[in-house]
TORPA-172020 format. One record per residue (C-alpha): x, y, z. Coordinates in steps of 0.001 Angstrom, whole numbers, plus 500000, padded with zeros to 6 digits. Layout:
XYZ
...
***
This chain:
477371578174510388
481143579521510956
481738583116511322
483321584862508472
486813584408507799
487030588235507539
484903589643510010
481492590986509013
480470589385505886
478604591277503166
475698589957501259
477650588580498515
479974586736500907
477121585389502938
475970583590499650
478927581863498816
479788580692502329
476134579516501845
477208577655498738
480399576173500834
478424574905503146
476041572916500664
478649571823498469
479498567725497859
483242567928498566
484872569919501377
485960573477502089
488601574668504058
489576578298503879
492670579019505478
494342582556506075
498078583467505011
498936582436508418
497784578587507787
494873579522510447
491330577585509456
488764580192508983
486174578410507342
485645574458507631
482422573255505819
479794570092506476
481544567996504099
484779568824505714
483394567866509095
482248564519507523
485599563961505986
487750564454509041
485183563469511664
485866567119513404
483198569378514122
484440572855512932
484286574430516356
487299572065516755
489169573136514173
488331576620513295
491087578677514547
493909575813514442
496796575529511805
496017573634508567
498285570695509497
496083569450511979
494169567740509157
496971565824507353
499545563051508981
502798564455510022
504643562936507257
502451565154504759
502492568526506640
506146569831505082
505080569252501880
501093570853502252
503077573968503485
505028574089500278
501894573398498277
500389576475500235
502808578791499425
503141577826495849
499955578855495597
499959581858497365
502274583131494721
499461582519491899
497140585369490582
494326585822492478
492236586054489693
493392582819488055
490916579827487732
491255576766490526
492964574178488351
495230570978489330
494913568737491880
497073566896494488
496266563781496235
497079563142499832
496202561486502737
493992562684505887
493965561958509140
490404561772510561
489787561864514048
489392558452515197
492829557558513836
491561555811510259
493104557527507210
491295557975503799
492540559708500685
491605563482499289
492462565335496177
492402568722496688
493168572189494761
493770574785496295
492998579102495239
494068582253496842
491573585133496867
491856588628498283
488842589544499992
488259592896502318
492070593237502188
492559589750503979
494123587196501720
492693583599501944
493687580127500840
490575578405499657
490683574429499546
488039572557497514
489039568565498780
487250565309497117
487120562056498595
488953559743496477
489851557220498624
487763554647496203
489674555588493802
492770555125494854
491701551745496233
490974550547492891
493815552180491204
496657550420493787
494035547052493182
494658547224489501
498499548091489523
499084545471492103
496836543165489911
498629543996486830
502247543542488469
500369539749489870
499731538772485995
502918539821484987
505326538344487194
503325535584487987
504737532332486255
500764531249485634
499256531894482816
496833534614482769
494554535462479580
491387537959480201
488974538148476909
485391540025476516
482396538339476975
482325536962473474
485626535037474305
488157537282471885
491138537833473763
491810541845474973
495251540536477407
497672537586477970
500397537942480089
504341536872479774
503783533806481042
501333532870477920
503312534153475481
506145532102477061
504394529017476910
502203529442473752
504551531399471450
501979533928470967
503043537717472061
499907539998473301
499497541785469876
499155538382467897
496544537286470719
494693539967471120
490993540118469106
491597536442468939
489583533343470026
491125530975472429
489936528001470143
491373529680466679
494699530033468756
495117526714470848
492913523624469386
494359521228467595
493881517665465831
493575515956469176
491663518932471407
488662517211473104
485723518765471659
483088517312473478
485712518355476708
485477522576474701
481851522546474940
481654521697478003
483535523869479780
481647526572477893
478762525235478614
479968525589482592
481380528766481850
477723530073480544
475722528315483400
477532529403486043
480039532164485304
482961529544485689
484464526215485037
487404524221485180
488854521726482420
491663519649482164
492400520212477777
494728519185475550
495957522410473480
498772523427471124
501272525958471173
502484528366468025
504946525458466655
502498522695467186
503689520870469884
501207519235472504
500312520885475671
498557519545478398
496605522736480629
494401523154483338
492390525767482933
490085527714485186
487879530396484262
485398533174486616
483417535857484992
484194539362486018
480866541130486341
479213545018485963
477251546184489120
474115545575487591
475766541597487162
476322541234483800
479172539441482528
481955542095481249
485631539784480950
486686536316481489
489645535825483436
491372532540482700
494184530723484641
496052528572483110
498609525574484396
500858523401482079
499965519920483777
502041518121480907
504429516348482507
501995515257485542
499542514375482796
502414512045481405
503154510798484878
499693509860485312
499714507994482105
502561506145482763
501461505167486231
497993504454485159
499198501633482356
501860500313484896
498906499279487674
496890498204484674
499574495839483586
499946494588487350
496152493997488002
496291492256484470
498535489902486015
500935490776483318
504386489039483677
506822490999485232
509568491404482582
506462492609480364
505414495088483165
509112496749483401
509592496404479550
506521498340478957
507350500852481759
511024501370479966
509428502369476554
506572504632478158
509637506159480151
511962506793477039
508488507962475051
507947511001477224
511866511604478210
513435510684474221
517109511975475775
517862508619477687
517740504839477793
516087503361480359
516762499962482795
515727498223485938
517786495391487704
516467493044490087
518405492321493582
517607488826494519
517786487966498037
521838487119498023
522396490474496684
522799489975493084
521926491737489611
519109490325487987
517789492836484580
514174493195484337
513939495525481630
516100497452479072
514854497229475351
516910500141474411
519934498580475805
522396496482473340
521925492574473678
525019491704475793
524106493988478584
521646491569480252
523600488255479757
527061490387480919
525174492285483651
523654488902484990
524365487765488669
526619490075489209
526712491113493116
526324494341494099
529375496268495376
530669500324495486
532830499037492441
530045497122490292
528946500384487626
526608502928488658
523420500289489061
525407497623491722
526807501010493654
523190502646493973
522039499017495118
525335498233497623
524749501961499171
521216502472498903
521344506089497301
521473507414493973
525130507070492345
525621509620489068
528745508707486968
529044511748484388
531601510230482250
531449506271481976
534885506647480293
536370507977483416
534481506931486373
536349504137488218
533262502305489267
532695501014485662
536410499905485035
535332496438484319
532010497003482104
532586500381480801
533127498948476986
529000498013476869
527821501358477473
530503502877475545
529910500942472679
526226501589472741
527259505417472336
525940505850476283
528599507806478163
526696509053481593
524562506858484198
522285507394487091
521146505438488891
518662505104491688
518148502221494047
514527500538494203
513420499782497669
510604497266499291
508537498853501980
510454497974504757
513620499380503524
515392496711501592
517030497322497968
514946495288496055
516461496886492394
518139499699490553
516665502090487774
519009503416485126
519075506738483219
521769506279480479
522738509438478582
524302509897475334
526254512991476671
528153513806479606
525702515038481956
523461514496484933
519800514432485375
517148517160484734
514310518159487024
512099516366484510
514290513315484856
513898513480488684
510415513704488878
510122510475486140
512682508524488670
510618509437491646
507027507806489824
509202504883488561
511205503438491432
507508503047493057
505892501637490380
508768498758489797
509089498638493161
505187497338493995
506088494954490785
509138493448492259
507776492818495389
504411491143493581
507088489094491721
508961488127494801
506143487665497028
504675485357493839
507689483109493325
508013482857497264
504476481492497212
504640479441494191
507938477840495553
505700477050498622
502939475601496583
505481472772495487
508481473026497510
508307471641501568
509224474695503363
511533472808505683
513618470199504106
513158472003500508
511915468690498665
508971468477495842
505936468218497847
502582466399497393
501758468959494204
504907468643492823
505669465084492747
501913464187491504
503545466200488121
506722464785487967
505091461400488112
502471462509485347
504757463662483584
506989460113483647
504083458215483089
503212460201480003
506453460020478601
506766456221479162
505315455300475917
507872452008476151
506219450784479366
509669450895481359
509241449917485198
509113452820487380
509190452094491094
507760454498493852
508086453983497531
506932455365500208
508903455816503426
507729456482506781
510003457007509836
509581454837512981
508763456124516065
508519459790514878
505847460698517173
507421459733520010
510489461885519217
508080465397518723
506356464039521919
509776463698524387
512019465775522561
509775468295520973
508906470135517379
512097471491517074
513723468304517196
511626466596515506
512294469026512525
515951468470512635
515629464877512506
513267465139509483
516095467641507631
519002465576508711
516841462203507442
516319464426504161
520036464768503710
520997461113504537
518256459869501463
519400462477499260
522838460557499244
521671457732498178
519026458381495632
520025458455491726
520356462041489780
517312461024487694
515561459982491240
512945462090492891
512578462726496577
509836464299498095
508144464810501200
504366464317501526
503989465974504847
505196464677508892
507170462114508480
506370460563505226
508564460356502073
507655458944498566
510476458195496276
510142457996492240
512689455813490657
512338455859486832
513456452972484874
513587450628487664
511934446949488386
511974444668491123
515386444557491958
516880447885491375
514123448689493869
514957446241496621
518553447157496249
517665451372496554
515639450254499430
518367448393501345
520716451731501069
518486453912502338
517297451405505692
521238451207506128
521964455238505428
519630456085508398
520859453157510695
523371455381512741
522485457586515335
521606461183514876
522700463836517149
519962465513517720
520584468598520360
522324466886523145
521039463596522443
522378460991519936
518771459314519044
518513456439516706
516780456339513374
514983453835511214
512052453727508992
509821451403506862
509504451692503124
506526450215500791
507157449795497180
504529450007494186
505857449016490534
504576450418487521
502747449136485699
502637446011487438
501213446886490702
499164449858489099
498527452007485864
497540455779487266
499204457637490184
496679457366492705
496881453329492406
500553453621492511
500605456139496109
497835453663497784
499619450577497140
503140451478498356
501053452963501276
499505449405501712
502902448057501612
504716450650503802
502233449318506408
503107445817506206
506606446599506654
505402448510510007
503655445075510600
506483443314510268
508412444699512502
509702448279510774
512992449322509495
512374447258506870
510999447170503299
507965445587501571
506779445280498011
502893445287497264
501223441739496456
497858440310496837
498778439486499964
498190442924501325
494277442582501172
494383441180504470
496012444743505680
493049446252503363
490987444303505936
492409445400509045
492221448920507618
488719448533507174
488199446800510615
489960450123511999
487355452633509843
484232450432511713
485771451376514573
485747454867513770
482437454848512004
481074453427515565
482840455927517375
480892458553515352
478223456961516015
478061456816519812
479213460236520320
482768458813521466
484821461338519982
485884464640521637
487027468054521251
489858469645522115
490318473427522279
493271474936521386
493611479392522404
494364481550519908
496011484645521163
496262488300519928
499284490248519613
498629492503522502
497326489062524477
493676489205524232
492133485822523797
491002485928519837
489416482692520067
489725478913519880
490593476213517645
487910472850518484
490323469970517469
488922466328517393
490467463749519583
489401459888519414
490553457036522377
489440453523521414
489496451023524597
491038448649521938
493119450991519759
493865453363522412
494850457015521657
494452457382518095
495894460325516814
494084463000514513
497183462572511809
496220458847512068
492438458546511944
491266462005509725
492721460661506748
491546457235507162
488200459132507542
488661460696504346
489491457621502658
486552455610503922
483730458628503180
483353458941507343
485266463091507260
482251464748506413
480211462951509518
483240464438511747
483250467916510292
479064467741511046
479701466595514566
482293468837515516
480135472104513873
477662470896516398
479768470130519168
482140473185519350
478267475476518838
476996473580521644
480249474061524021
480702477942523113
477386478493523783
477585476861526943
480814479170528188
478530482487527279
475961480961529515
478589480698532372
480126484034531877
483667482374530252
484232484756527203
485580482966524307
484747485142521506
484932482721518897
485529478868517724
487069477857514381
485882474292513261
487640472621510459
485783471590507802
486277469023504857
486315469678500930
483271467462500978
481687469524503505
481762472323500951
480270470629498253
477364469976500399
474631472446499042
472673472461502026
475775473083504500
475110476616504574
471209475972505667
472678473413507965
475453476064509781
472628478690510176
470119476238512004
473007474889514029
474017479104515003
469974479401515879
469983476547517998
472563477445520440
471374481248520492
474453482216518532
475654485329516943
476999484004513610
480591486128513986
481038483999517074
482076480860514435
484633480334511927
485035477814509760
488104476425508362
489045475157504747
492007474329503093
493512475860499691
491869472847497698
488796474366498942
489239478047498319
491157476997494788
488146474885493683
486182475423490947
483371473446491888
480961475633491634
478720474007494760
481932474699496980
482199478383495636
478041479029495785
478336477054499223
480798479657500608
479286482682499400
475751481868501406
478068481229504610
479473484480504270
476793486387503621
474991484946507097
477948486437508885
479604483543509667
483531483892508983
485856481675506594
489694481023507729
491909479121505294
493841476929507408
497795475682506110
497912478914503642
501316477878501871
501007474169501369
499215474047498258
498897475929495277
496724479236495554
496286481698493301
495974484801494617
494320486708492105
491101484810492928
491982484197496357
491246488107496591
488128487659495240
486763484630497455
485649485411500966
488194484549503476
488475486788505892
491573484555507539
494763483428507028
496393480737508874
500243480070508339
501340476352508048
503032475552511574
505357474359509264
506807477859508706
507339478462512155
510263475587512522
513556477768511160
512253481325511769
514335481641514207
517276480957512599
516825480848508891
516657484049506929
514565482133504214
512035480694506930
511835484412508215
511314486025504593
508292482827503717
506669484362506742
506775487741505919
505678487284502285
502506485658503478
502011487745506075
502042490815503977
499700488590501420
496945488398504883
497489492510505101
497498493224501530
494044491232501387
492998492983504938
492712489383506145
493281488700509764
496955486765510213
497015483637512310
500055481548512751
500022478161514483
502739476230515716
504300478811517280
506122477270520221
509038479325521269
508860482775522893
511339483954519969
508679482710517525
505700484762518893
508320488002519374
509348487748515687
505817487180514289
504354490047516771
507507492139514727
506336490652511707
502793492099511500
500886488898513033
497665489525514316
497113485883516049
499238483561517784
498229480026518101
500676477081519307
502498475768522595
504039478842523106
500469479356524642
498868475988525311
498344472641523541
494739471863522592
493166470987525951
489817468977527138
486972471504528213
487910471878532188
491846472399531393
490840475249528758
488709476517531535
491429476862533561
494119477859531574
491783480997530437
491790481871533836
495169482081535042
495851483863531561
493124486494532128
494823486657535716
497480487015534703
496707489588531824
494939491777534391
498267491636536683
500412493084533506
498012495486533146
497536496702536928
501334496742536922
501794499085534292
499303501284535434
501018501461538874
504054502102537448
503244504921535479
501195506338538151
503506506063541044
506864505450539466
508543506626542659
506393503496544287
507540500554541617
511430502575541076
513545498910541051
510377496514541004
510403494002537893
507432494497535917
504707491476535669
505211489768532637
503160487079531133
505117483592530942
504454481649528187
***
């Protein structure tokens, strides 16, 4: 114990100092000179100083610098007090401890006179925890009152003890009205989900916390969606004393989520785009009743077409339909033209509305805010408009709705555009724009069904003479140009009611209703004459002629297939007659049929004697790596010579040989790729074309599995190419076979996509992993915007269904570059190589890999040693 502050202590003083030493609170005794005379054990613990370090020092060493001047004043005030006065009152101050940390002490001072000396006794209690708790509570109270989030505190029995200002603003109940009430009595209503409430309460009871989204009601009765989070406040014994709830108003987000859900559900259910947009507009107006909404589509030519606006006057749609977008074409036309939102706060005076203002003004609409709808590639494909009855602009809530809706509208419009484009591809030839095979059958069926008087209908089958020579000598692009110009000439010679269609390749079919033999002969003569003048194709003047076969309904046949078959037979007779002429079907054509039978016999013999051969065309990824090869059947006959697949494949289909060719191709291709693997030649995959008949064989999956096993191949090394007819088939065996093949690990590819009539909703649920763009779409991709748009649509279809997209028939570097930019995965065509015999393909592959290695090495060297390669032209692939 320290020495007495006043010399030799008496027994009473010794007892007092002993009591000070055992005190829980710190005791510091100072003299009138502020010198520390006594420092008890509790003071040592509080300040961290030993008493020997502070006794004899000024009392100011025990407090922070900014407190010392106040401490001197307190001591001075206490020195004037009556020494007999009881210790009363206390003051809190910060304490500087020896280690630099700070605590809080509450002290009181009393003056005593002892042995002729004036002493000041300070009693200090550690109140650090109390101060911090007060500060925390004050801060929490401040946060609760100032926050925008709703805070509600209740007792364990859920009766409310506190709500903040945000609660009052949201629900309308003051603190006085809420205290003592149960939240269920204040906030629930007719459509509150009682099961959700019970689930919420059970979660809180079991875990001490919970979260739930609930529909509740404000004091005025209107509905509010909240997201509530509750946490329990517990005492030291772990018992729940209070429940603290934080509530967020999620009404707007719930409404937006509901809107998005309904629109996406409508899209998933294949609802027509006008119905999807109409429903969207109704729902938007329900959550924003102060507006009238509309949606316009912008077509490829930049013209507006109404898609939805159910609350607009009926005259709106026909007046706006077809208007070209522009900076002065109303708010919607301007927004679509400029690519950003346009606001007209007063339609009556806005110059953009000069030509159209009477329409909205008569309907009581005085302001318009329009936002462009953009596709994923940045194109403006529509405009979304809000009309207001007052002179005003949009609110934050309006902006939130539009932000959500423009994306939904874009999704609906893009789906509509893609489906329209694919529907057009399903019924019209991409190169010439003529009706294709599927459309022709519909037209001819309708004509026959309506022809109750049994009027004559002429069907002409027209085939361009020596067209293969043009393709082989001048290239496919010139061949395509020839087909387009032939189409233009033929269209000028047919009657308005006639139908000219392209069946594929160089074959055209013309349907002439109400046309007998004499009329058909006259028109056939005109068609041949119009083709006689040579055509300027590129730099060459090319002579053109055609052979035409004619059949007459109902004289020659009473059904579509019979008419087409007989016209085709008559066309072959015209070819044999020297070409550039026409022939009508007659009994004499049996001789032609016999010749075709002989032809089929030769083909059957070639299959049996293994006289067919497979050539392989490489398929190359966008980065130059080999993706795989397509196996293509070739036939050379000692008598008939080289017979192109375009001739012998249809013949094989007609005479029931196509399944045999498919099976043979499958065996031969698997044998070849296995041989390549054994020789160290890395060909990742081989594609084999199979016919719809193959897929109607219920044992096809087993056969494929056996062939793979025989050659020691992995199933993913084989790709089976099928036509859209197989994919869209309702034949249960075909669908079951495809599923079995997919489960075995063998992949399926849809060949010539876009030339048939695919259903996207069905396609998405079939086991197709690869989509092949038909070669006919490549011809104009560099020069025609429509061809580019079609190809883009098909690539997007493949991407959206997570399929590999392969473009075949790619002939130029420009075509290849465009396809890579569109995101096409694999390129196949003359730009790399035609289909090659095995030895030639192996040489091509070796050269290709060498070229790729050179490119990679060149890039590596250039990056590693730019100073050595400066000025050197990088090595690049030559197609």
